[in-house]
C-alpha positions in Angstrom: 119.7 -106.0 27.9 123.3 -106.0 28.6 125.5 -108.6 29.6 128.7 -108.2 30.8 131.1 -111.2 31.9 134.4 -109.8 33.1 135.6 -113.1 33.7 135.6 -114.1 29.9 135.8 -110.4 29.1 132.9 -110.2 26.5 129.8 -107.7 26.1 126.6 -108.9 24.7 123.9 -106.0 24.2 120.9 -105.4 21.9 120.2 -102.4 20.2 118.0 -100.3 17.9 120.2 -99.3 15.3 117.7 -96.8 13.9 118.6 -95.0 17.2 122.2 -96.0 18.1 125.1 -95.8 15.7 126.9 -99.3 15.6 130.5 -97.8 15.6 129.8 -95.6 18.7 128.5 -98.9 20.5 131.6 -101.0 19.4 133.9 -98.6 20.8 131.8 -98.3 23.9 131.6 -102.0 24.5 135.4 -102.3 24.1 136.2 -99.5 26.1 133.9 -101.1 28.8 135.9 -104.2 28.9 139.5 -102.4 28.8 137.9 -100.2 31.9 138.9 -97.1 30.1 136.8 -94.1 28.5 136.1 -94.3 24.9 138.2 -91.4 23.9 141.2 -93.1 25.5 140.6 -96.5 23.4 143.0 -95.6 20.3 145.9 -95.1 22.7 145.2 -98.3 25.0 144.8 -100.6 21.9 147.3 -98.9 19.7 144.8 -99.0 16.6 141.4 -97.7 15.7 138.0 -98.7 14.6 138.6 -97.0 11.1 142.0 -99.4 11.1 139.8 -102.2 10.7 136.2 -101.0 8.9 134.7 -97.7 7.8 132.6 -96.6 10.6 130.4 -94.5 8.4 129.6 -97.5 6.0 129.1 -99.9 9.0 126.7 -97.3 10.7 124.9 -96.8 7.2 124.9 -100.8 6.5 123.4 -101.6 10.0 120.7 -98.8 10.2 119.4 -99.9 6.5 116.2 -102.4 6.7 117.2 -106.2 6.8 118.9 -108.5 9.2 122.7 -108.1 8.6 125.0 -110.2 10.5 129.0 -109.2 10.2 132.2 -110.1 12.1 135.5 -108.5 12.1 138.4 -108.1 14.7 140.0 -105.0 16.3 143.1 -105.9 18.0 142.6 -108.8 20.4 138.5 -108.5 20.2 136.1 -110.5 18.1 133.3 -108.0 17.3 129.8 -109.9 16.0 126.5 -107.9 15.1 123.7 -110.3 14.3 120.5 -108.3 13.7 120.2 -106.1 16.6 122.7 -107.5 18.9 126.5 -106.8 19.4 128.8 -109.2 20.9 132.3 -108.1 21.8 134.6 -110.9 23.0 138.3 -110.7 24.1 140.2 -113.5 22.1 
């Protein structure tokens, strides 16, 4: 179930990381909060996901078996993944 709160500028979504790429999910969530197409995100934020984390490594890490929790920032956004839940929050 997706939860988008435009007031606090946050998105919370659950995924099956076996079928969804975490790197794409993060980009889509931030693009939703910025109200832009994902392809425009690097221009709007003046940064890319790759500037903060290796997308391939992130996808590999989260599609492996196990319950993984990670967090990092991309510009003004905090990204948290806990198991199958992605939360992106504007700081």
